[in-house]
DRENZAPA-903372 format. One record per atom (N, C-alpha, C): residue in three letters; x, y, z. Coordinates in steps of 0.1 Angstrom, whole numbers, plus 5000, padded with zeros to 4 digits. Each point is the difference from the previous one (the first is absolute). Example, Ala and Ser with C-alpha at 12.3 -4.5 7.8 and 13.67 -1.06 7.14 Angstrom:
<sites>
ala513249435078ala499150125000ala500950125000ser499650114993ser500950115000ser499250115008
</sites>
This chain:
<sites>
met414617746908met500149875007met500949914992leu501049935007leu500949914993leu499449874996asn500449964987asn499549874996asn500849895007ser499649874998ser500749895007ser501449984997arg500450024987arg501349994995arg500950115007thr499550125000thr500750125006thr500349975015arg498949965006arg500149975015arg501149895002leu499949904992leu501049895001leu501450054998his500350084990his501350064997his500450085012ala499150095005ala500450085011ala500349925013ala499249905002ala500349915012ala501449944999leu500349954988leu501249934998leu501250095001ala499850134995ala501150105001ala500250035015leu498950025007leu500250045014leu500749885008ala499649884997ala500549895007ala501549994997ala500450024987ala501450004997ala500850105007leu499450125000leu500650125007leu500349975015leu498949955006leu500249975015leu500949885002ala500149914991ala500949885002ala501450034998leu500450104992leu501450024996leu500950015012pro499850095009pro501050025011pro500149875009leu498849955003leu500049885009leu500649884992gly499649994987gly500649894993gly501550014998ala500550124997ala501450014999ala500749975013asp499450055011asp500749985013asp500049855003ala498849934997ala500049865003ala501049924992gln500150044987gln500949934991gln501450015005thr500450125005thr501450025004thr500349945014arg498949995008arg500249965014arg499549865004lys499349944991lys499449875004lys500949895003asp501250004994asp500949895001asp501450035005ser500250135005ser501350045005ser499950105011val501150015008val500050105010val501450055002val500250125005val501350065003val499950045015leu501049945008leu500050035014leu501350075004gly500050095009gly501150075005gly500749935012met501350005000met500749955012met501150105004val500250015013val501050095005val501449964997leu500349885003leu501449954998leu500149904989glu501150014992glu500349904990glu500849895006pro499749874998pro500849895005pro501350004992thr501149955007thr501349984994thr500149874992gly499149915003gly500049874993gly498649945003leu499749884994leu498749955002leu499949865006asp501149965007asp500049885007asp499950025015pro498849985006pro499950035014pro500749895009thr500549894994thr500649905008thr501550035002ile500550114994ile501450035002ile500350155004ala498950085001ala500250145003ala498950045010pro500250115008pro499150035011pro498950104996ala500150074989ala499150114998ala498549974998ala499250075008ala498549974999ala499550044986ala500750094993ala499650044986ala499949884991ile500949905002ile499949884992ile498749935001gly499649985012gly498749945003gly498850074994glu500150135000glu498950084995glu499849984985val501049954993val499949974986val499749864997val500849915006val499949864995val499249915009his499950035013his499349915010his498549984997tyr499649884999tyr498649954996tyr499750034985asn500850084994asn499850034986asn500849914990val501350015001val500949924992val500349875008leu500450025013leu500549895008leu499149975011glu499849875003glu499149965011glu500749905009gly499449995012gly500549915011gly498949905003leu500249925010leu499149905004leu498750065005thr500150115008thr498850065005thr500050154996lys498850065002lys499850144997lys499450075012ile500550125002ile499550085011ile499150114993asn498750005004asn499150094994asn500250145006met499350104995met500150145004met499650015015asp499149915005asp499550015014asp500949915009gly501149954994gly500949925009gly499749855001thr498949964994thr499649855000thr501049934991ile500249875004ile500949914992ile499149904992val500349994987val499249914992val501049924991pro499549894995pro500949924991pro500350074987leu501249984994leu500450054988leu500549894991leu501349975000leu500549894993leu499749875007ala499850015013ala499549885008ala498550014999glu499449884999glu498550005001glu499549975014ser500949945008ser499749975014ser501249975007trp499949995014trp501149965008trp499649945013ser500949925006ser499749955014ser501250025008ile499850015013ile501150035010ile500049905011asp501249945002asp500149905011asp499850075013pro499549925011pro499750065013pro501250085006asp501249954997asp501250075006asp500350134993gly499350034989gly500350134993gly501350004992lys500649894998lys501349994993lys499949944986val498949944996val499949944987val498750054993tyr500350064988tyr499050064992tyr499949924987thr498849944996thr499949934988thr499150084991phe500550044988phe499350084991phe499649914988lys498750014996lys499649944987lys499950114990leu500749984989leu500250104990leu498949994989lys499650124994lys499150004989lys500649934988lys499149944993lys500449924988lys499850094987gly500749974990gly499850074987gly500650145000val500850045010val500650145000val501250004991lys500150114992lys501150024992lys500750145002tyr501350004997tyr500750135000tyr499750074987gln500450135000gln499750084988gln500849964988asp501049925002asp500849954988asp499549864996gly498949955006gly499549884996gly500449885008glu501050025009glu500549895009glu499049965010ala499949875003ala499049965010ala500550025014phe499150045009phe500450025015phe499749875007asp500949965009asp499849885009asp500850025012ser500049895009ser500650015013ser501550024999ser500749964989ser501450014999ser500450155000asp499150084995asp500350154999asp500050065014val499149955009val500050055013val501349965007lys500449874999lys501249955006lys501250084995phe500150034987phe501150074994phe500050155006thr498950065000thr499950145005thr500450015014phe499549925009phe500350015014phe501549965003glu500549904993glu501449965002glu500950114995arg499650074990arg500850124995arg500050115010ala498850025007ala499950105011ala500949965012lys500149875002lys500849955012lys501550004997ala500450004988ala501449984996ala500950115006ala501249965002ala501150095005ala500150114989gly500050125005gly500250124991gly498650054995ser498949945004ser498750054997ser499850145006thr499450094992thr499750135006thr498550025002asn499349895000asn498650005003asn499850065014lys499250115002lys499950065013lys499349925011ala499349894995ala499349925009ala500849875004lys501249994994lys500849885001lys500149955015lys500550095009lys500349955013lys498749975008ala499050084998ala498849985008ala499149894994val500049974987val499149914994val500749884994phe500950024991phe500649894993phe501049925007asp500850075008asp501049925008asp499349925011asn498750035002asn499249925010asn499449874994met500249984987met499549884993met501149905001ser499749895007ser501049895001ser499949914988arg498849984995arg499849914988arg499050054991ile500249984987ile498950034990ile499849874992glu498849945002glu499749874993glu499050024989thr500249934989thr499150004989thr499649864996pro499049945008pro499749864997pro499349984986asp499450104995asp499550004986asp499950144995pro499750014987pro500150134993pro499150115006his499049965008his499050095005his499950015015thr501149955006thr500050005015thr501450055005val500050095009val501250055006val499949995015ile501049945007ile500049995014ile501150095006leu499850105008leu501050085005leu500149975015val501249965004val500249965014val500950115006leu499550065011leu500750115007leu500849955012asn501150075002asn500749985013asn499350045012gln499450124999gln499250065010gln498650044995ala499049985008ala498650044996ala500050154997asp499250044990asp499950144996asp498550034998gly499450065009gly498650034999gly499650104989asn501050064994asn499850104989asn500449944987phe500249864999phe500649944988phe499150024988leu498749985001leu499150024989leu500050144994phe500150105010phe500250144996phe501350014992arg501149955005arg501350014994arg500049944986met499249904998met499949944986met499250084990gly499350115006gly499350094991gly500850134998glu501250015005glu500850124998glu500849994987asn500550114995asn500749994987asn501349935000thr500649985012thr501249935002thr499949854997ala498749955000ala499749864998ala499449974987val500050094990val499549974987val500849884994ile499349924992ile500649884994ile500550034986leu501249964997leu500750024987leu500349874994asp500150004986asp500449884993asp501550004998pro500649895002pro501550004999pro500650054987lys499249994989lys500650054987lys500050154999ser499050065006ser499950154998ser500450085013ala500349935011ala500450065012ala501250104999pro501049964993pro501250085000pro499850144994thr498950024991thr499850134994thr498750075006thr499649955011thr498850065006thr500150155002ala501150055005ala500250145003ala499750094988ser500349954988ser499950094988ser498849954992lys499649875000lys498949954993lys499349895007pro499150045010pro499449905008pro499049914993val500049875003val499149914994val499349925011gly498750015001gly499349935011gly498749944996thr499249975009thr498749934997thr498850105001gly500250135002gly499050095003gly499250044988pro499050095002pro499150044989pro500650104990tyr501250065003tyr500650094991tyr501549954998lys500550044988lys501449974997lys500750134997phe501350005002phe500850114998phe500050044985asp499950134997asp499950054986asp501350084997ser500150125007ser501150094997ser500350095012trp501250055000trp500550095011trp500850114994ala499550125000ala500850124997ala500550065013arg501249965003arg500550045013arg500050155002gly499650045012gly499950145003gly498650064997ser499249924993ser498750054995ser498849915003ser500049884994ser498849925002ser500449854998leu499049915004leu500149864998leu498649954997ser500049904990ser498749954996ser499949855001leu498849965004leu499649855001leu498949984990val499949884994val498949974992val499449865005lys498749994996lys499349885005lys500749874995ser500149905008ser500649884997ser499049904994glu500349954988glu499149914993glu500049865006thr501149975009thr500149875006thr499450005014tyr499550115005tyr499450005013tyr498849915001arg499949935011arg498949905002arg498650065001asn499950125003asn498650075001asn500050134992ala500649994988ala500150124992ala498750074997ala498949934999ala498750064997ala499650105011ala500549985012ala499650095011ala500850135000val501150014993val500850124999val499550104990lys499650115005lys499350104992lys500950094991leu501250025005leu500950104993leu501149924992asn500250054988asn501149934992asn501350065002lys500150135005lys501350065002lys499950095012val501150005008val500150095011val501450074999thr500150135001thr501250075000thr500250085013phe501249985006phe500450075011phe500950124996arg499650125004arg500850124998arg500750045013phe501350025000phe500750045013phe500050155001ile499450055011ile499850145002ile500350035015asn501250035004asn500250025014asn499850155005asp499850094991asp499850145003asp498550025003pro499650045012pro498650015003pro499250094991ala500650114996ala499350104991ala499749934986ala501049924996ala499849934987ala499049895001gln499849945012gln499049905001gln498650074998val499850115007val498750074998val499850044986ala501050064994ala499950044986ala499649894990ala500649885003ala499849884991ala498549955002leu499550015012leu498649965002leu499150104994leu500250135002leu499150104995leu500050004984ala501149974994ala500150004986ala499549864994gly499849905008gly499649874995gly501149924995asp501350045003asp501149934995asp500149865008ile499550005012ile499949885008ile498649985004asp499549885001asp498649975004asp499849995015gly501149975007gly499949985015gly501449995006met500050025013met501349985007met499649945014pro500349875001pro499749935013pro500650055012arg501250064999arg500750055011arg500450154997phe498950085000phe500250144997phe500850075010gly501050084996gly500950065009gly499850155003ala499250074991ala499950155002ala498850025010leu500349985013leu498950015010leu499450145000glu500850104997glu499450145001glu499050024989ser499949914990ser499050024990ser498849915001leu499949935011leu498949905002leu498650075000lys499950125007lys498750065000lys499650054986gln500950054992gln499750044987gln499449884992leu500749885001leu499549894992leu498749945006gln499850015013gln498849955006gln498850084995ser500250134997ser498950094996ser499849994984asp500949934993asp499949994986asp499249884996ala498850024994ala499149894997ala500649894991arg501150034993arg500649904991arg500849895008phe500250025013phe500949905007phe499349955012thr500549885004thr499649955013thr501349995009val499950035013val501249995009val499649915011ala500849895002ala499749915010ala501249995010gln499750015013gln501150005010gln500049875007gly501249945001gly500249885007gly501350005008gly500449895005gly501249995008gly501049914993thr501350015005thr501049924995thr500849945011glu500949914997glu500949945010glu501250095002gly500050124994gly501150095000gly500350065014lys501149955006lys500550065012lys501150104996thr499650135002thr500950104995thr500950045012ile501349984998ile501050015011ile501250084996val500750055010val501350054998val501049895004ser500649944990ser500949895003ser501450065004met500649935010met501350055005met501049884998asn501250044996asn501049904998asn500649955014asn499449895005asn500349955013asn501549965002lys500749984988lys501449955001lys501050125000lys499450124999lys500950124998lys499950095012lys501150045005lys500050105012lys499450134995pro499250075008pro499649965014pro498749925001phe499549954989phe498749945000phe500149855005asp501249965004asp500149875006asp499750015015asp499750125005asp499650025014asp498550035000val499349915008val498650015001val499550145005arg500850065008arg499650145005arg500050104989val500949994991val500050094988val498749974991arg499849874998arg498849974992arg498750045006arg499949995013arg498850055007arg499950155000ala501150065001ala500150154999ala499450054986ile500549934990ile499550044986ile498549985000ala499549895005ala498649975000ala499250105007met500550055012met499350105008met500150144994ala500850024991ala500250134994ala498950024989ile499449894995ile499150014989ile498550005004asp499350104996asp498650025003asp499249934988arg499549885003arg499349924990arg498850084993lys499250065009lys498850074995lys500450124991ala501150065003ala500550124991ala500449944987val500749894999val500449944988val498849964991ile499049935007ile498849964993ile499350124994gln499950115008gln499350124995gln500850074989gly501350015001gly500750074991gly500449934987ala500249875001ala500449924988ala498949924994gln498949975008gln498949924995gln498750065001glu499950135000glu498850085001glu499049955011gly500749955010gly499249955012gly499549854999tyr500349944988tyr499649864998tyr501149905005gly499649925010gly501049915006gly499749985014thr500449885005thr499749965014thr501449985007pro500250075011pro501349995007pro500249855005ile501349955000ile500349875004ile501250015010gly500149905009gly501150005009gly501049894999ser499749904991ser500849894997ser499849964986his500549884996his500049964986his498849924996met498850045004met498749954995met499050114998val499049984993val499050104997val498749965007pro499150095003pro498849975008pro499149894994ser500049994987ser499249894993ser500649865002asp501249995005asp500649875002asp499449935012ala499849874998ala499549925012ala501250005010gly499750035013gly501050005010gly500750135002tyr499550114993tyr500650135001tyr499850055015val501150065005val500050075013val500350154998asp499350095005asp500250144999asp501250045010leu501150034994leu501250035009leu500550144997thr499150094995thr500450144997thr500450085012ala499649955012ala500450075012ala501549975004met500549904994met501549975003met500850094990asn501050065004asn500850094992asn499250114994ala499050055008ala499250114995ala500850134999tyr499450094992tyr500750134997tyr500450075013asp501350025002asp500550065012asp501450054997pro500250124994pro501350054996pro501050025011glu499550045012glu500850025011glu500649875005lys499249895001lys500549875004lys500949954989ala499850034988ala500949964989ala501450065002lys500050135003lys501350065003lys500749945011ala499349965011ala500649945011ala500649874997leu499349924992leu500549874996leu501350014992leu500050104991leu501250024992leu501250035009lys499750095010lys501150045009lys500449885008glu499149925005glu500349875007glu500849914992ala499849994987ala500749914991ala501450064997gly500350125004gly501350064997gly500150064986val498950034994val500050054986val500150155001ala501150054993ala500250154999ala499150054989thr499450115003thr499250074990thr500750134996pro499850044987pro499149944990pro500549874995leu499249904998leu500349884994leu499650004985asn500949994991asn499850014986asn499749864994val498949984994val499649874993val499450034987thr499849894992thr499450014987thr498649935000leu499050074995leu498749944999leu499749984985thr500049874996thr499849964986thr498549984997leu499550064990leu498650004997leu499749954986pro499349894999pro499549954986pro498850094995pro499549974988pro499150094994pro498650035006pro499449905007pro498650025004pro499850125009gln498850064999gln499750125008gln500249995015tyr499649885005tyr500249985014tyr501450015005ala501049974991ala501450015003ala500550144997arg499750064988arg500650134997arg499450115009lys498750015000lys499450105009lys500149975014gly499949875004gly500249965014gly501450035005gly500949984991gly501450015003gly500450155004glu499450094993glu500250145004glu499550035014ile498949955003ile499450025014ile500949935010val500449884997val500849925010val501350075002ala500650054989ala501350075002ala499950135008ala498950074999ala499750125008ala499849975014gln499449885003gln499749965014gln501349955006leu500949934993leu501249955005leu501050125003ala499950104993ala500950125002ala499750065014lys498849985005lys499650065013lys500749935012ile500549884997ile500849935011ile501549994997gly500450084990gly501450014997gly500549894990val499149944992val500449914990val499750064986asn501150034993asn499950064987asn499949904989ala498949984995ala499849904989ala500050064986lys501149974993lys500250044987lys499149924990ile499150064993ile499149924992ile500749964986glu499949884997glu500549954987glu498949934993asn499450064989asn499049944992asn500549904990val499549884999val500549904991val498849944993glu500349944988glu499049924993glu499949865006trp499049934996trp499849875006trp501249914998ala500549994988ala501249914998ala501250045008gln500150135003gln501150045009gln499849965014trp498750015004trp499749965014trp500349855002leu499749924990leu500249855001leu501549975000ser500850084993ser501549984999ser500750075012gly499350095007gly500650075011gly499549965013pro499050065006pro499449975013pro499749855001phe499449944990phe499649865001phe501249915000lys501250054997lys501249925001lys500850035013gly499350095008gly500650035013gly500950135000asn499950074989asn500850124999asn499150135003phe499850035013phe499250115003phe500150035015asp499550125004asp499850035014asp498649995004leu499150084993leu498650005002leu499350004987thr498949934999thr499250004987thr498549995004ile499250044991ile498549995003ile499549904989ile499349905004ile499449904991ile498749945006ser499149964991ser498849945005ser500149854996his500249915010his500049864998his498649954998val499749954989val498649974996val499649855001glu501049925003glu499749865000glu499349965014pro499049925000pro499449965012pro500949915009leu499950025013leu500749915009leu501550004997asp500550114996asp501550004995asp500950045012phe499550005012phe500950025011phe501149895001ile499749884995ile501049895000ile501050044989thr499650034988thr501050034990thr500950125004val499450115005val500750125002val500949995012tyr499649935011tyr500850015012tyr500649875005ala499649884995ala500649885005ala501349974994asp500450064989asp501249984993asp500950125002ser501149995007ser500950115003ser500750054988asn500049924989asn500650044988asn499150094991tyr498750005004tyr499150094993tyr500450145002tyr499550094991tyr500650144999tyr500050085013ile499049975009ile500050085013ile501149955009gly500349874999gly501149955009gly499749985014tyr498749985003tyr499649985014tyr500349865005gln500549995012gln500449875006gln499650005015ser499249905003ser499550005014ser499749855003lys500649955011lys499849865004lys498649995005ala499550095007ala498650005005ala499049994989phe500250084989phe499150004989phe500149874992ser501249944998ser500249884993ser499349885008glu500050005013glu499349905008glu498550014998leu499550135000leu498650024998leu499549954986ile500850024990ile499749964986ile500049854999ala501049935007ala500149865000ala498749945007ala499650065011ala498849955006ala498750024992tyr500050124993tyr498850034992tyr499949904988asn501149974994asn500049914988asn499649865004ser500349965013ser499849865004ser498649995007thr499350105002thr498750005007thr498949994991thr499149905001thr498849994992thr498750055007asp500150005013asp498850055008asp499750154997ala498850034997ala499650134996ala500350105011lys499649975012lys500250095011lys501450025003gly500849904999gly501450015002gly500750084990arg499649994988arg500650084989arg499650155002ser498850025004ser499550145002ser500950075011lys500249935011lys500850055011lys501450034995leu500649914992leu501450024995leu500050114991leu499050024992leu500050124991leu500150135008gly499250015011gly500150115009gly501450025006asp500649895004asp501450015006asp501050044989ile499849954988ile500950044989ile499950154997gln498850055000gln499850154997gln500650085012arg499949955012arg500550085012arg501549995000gln500649894995gln501549995000gln500550104990leu499450014988leu500450094990leu499950155005ala498950035006ala499850145005ala501050035011thr500449905008thr501050025010thr501450024994asp500449924991asp501350014993asp500150114990ser498950044995ser499950114990ser501049994989pro500149894992pro500949994989pro499650104989ala498750055000ala499550104991ala499050095007val499750114994val498950095005val498749964993tyr499149955008tyr498749964994tyr499050125000met499750044987met499250124999met498649984997phe499649944988phe498649994997phe499749894990gln498749965000gln499549904990gln499750094987leu500549954989leu499750064987leu498649974996ser499250114997ser498749984994ser500149984985gln499049944994gln500049984986gln498850074994phe500250074989phe498950064993phe500049964985ala498949934996ala499949964986ala499150104993val500650064990val499350104992val499849954986gly498850014995gly499849954986gly498850054993asn500049994987asn498850034992asn498849935006lys498950075002lys498849945007lys499549884993arg500349984987arg499549884993arg501049885001leu501250025006leu500949905002leu499849935013lys499749875000lys499649935012lys501149895003gly500249985014gly500949895004gly501350045005leu500450135001leu501350055005leu500149965015trp501149955004trp500249975014trp500250135007ser499350025011ser500150125009ser500749975013ser500349875003ser500749965011ser501149904995ser501149995007ser501149914996ser500549925012pro499449885002pro500649915010pro501349954995val500250004986val501349974994val500150114989ala501250024995ala500350094989ala499649944987ala498850024995ala499549944988ala498950084994asn499849984987asn498850064993asn499449884993asp498849965004asp499349894994asp499350044987leu500850004989leu499550054987leu498849924994ala499949875004ala498949924994ala498750045006ala500050085011ala498850055006ala499550134994leu500850064990leu499650134994leu499149984989ser499150104998ser499150004989ser499450144998trp499550034988trp499450124997trp498549985001gln499350105007gln498649995002gln499350064988
</sites>
């Protein structure tokens, strides 16, 4: 029989032995996390560049706007604590939070909002929301340091949502010029380091107004665009989670692994085959509709997305308010597609280039699309490019066909209302619909116009509308707070914690 001292020593030894693995794990994991990302951003200023990958790093984390869009799509105050809207829908008065500081110690006030929005409105601005949002601001008034009055030319029922997108983050005049390489904002995290081609790190901001609520001191993003490498990194513990997991063929394996949780959600991603509407023969609607009818959406979803995805027929997704199912228009019909090409006077074989960025929906989907186009006499030569090459090529209008998922909400205005945008679509009927939509405040009227807008795009077929991109958040089962749906391209790092 053991005496009391022996029993005590044995109990302490056993407790120490049991505590070692958990204690070591908690020590290394309690204040930091490593997340995987498919695409590496080319810069970190979302007010001058279009890439969603920028928002995934800095939006809500380093840089903040007047409002915030939660994972469920609800709009809540962020730098604004409240707002009021005049009855005509043209005047928005924002009351700003007091005591807010930037990560370099500078104080935030209404003059920063005025500076940021005037910068976005300025000639030469490359802010992708410029035409739809900032050019619509006729006046920006700052009656005191904590009040901003935004006067619009035309009412915009989506304005509060627009203020929560990454194009509307607020910058300080002193640090704005270097935002792309070293962003400084009012968010819970500040920029730490960037090993280009590999990883980027953020650390907790000591100037953040609610720093006590932020659980993690450091977050590192690792850029892994190869699906097999994503799986290997998760299994090895090199990354703790991946909010937008790309290796769909490995989902079942991870779902059956007790170490991980897998959450499925939706995105605003409209996955499309963009066509260069300014380039022959794609300037002919019959050719564009022929391309659309040559593509079997369900086959692309099955082959490139492991069956995950919902077919779409225009530039909105089923979770959008006002969505209309138009998949019956331009439905898969290779024989009709051939007839349309013949009617348009297109000699086959027609040789074109299909430019594909890194994501699996593009690379794998592109192979299927090319095979389907070949059946109607369109030979699509595949050109695989990195993200930076896509931005300097197709996005500048240098392409025939490309596959991309536009992930910004309500971006039919951005993508199609400006004929200088990369697709090069131009339609008087569409422009009139957008003007009516922007000036209508009545909910029923806006809903009807949304339907008309979608039908006009399906009729004109400036792109082939394939499917809504699903989102899968895969992470260590102890990691809580990963976004599994993306109403905007963001990762809310302040919501993360270890259980």
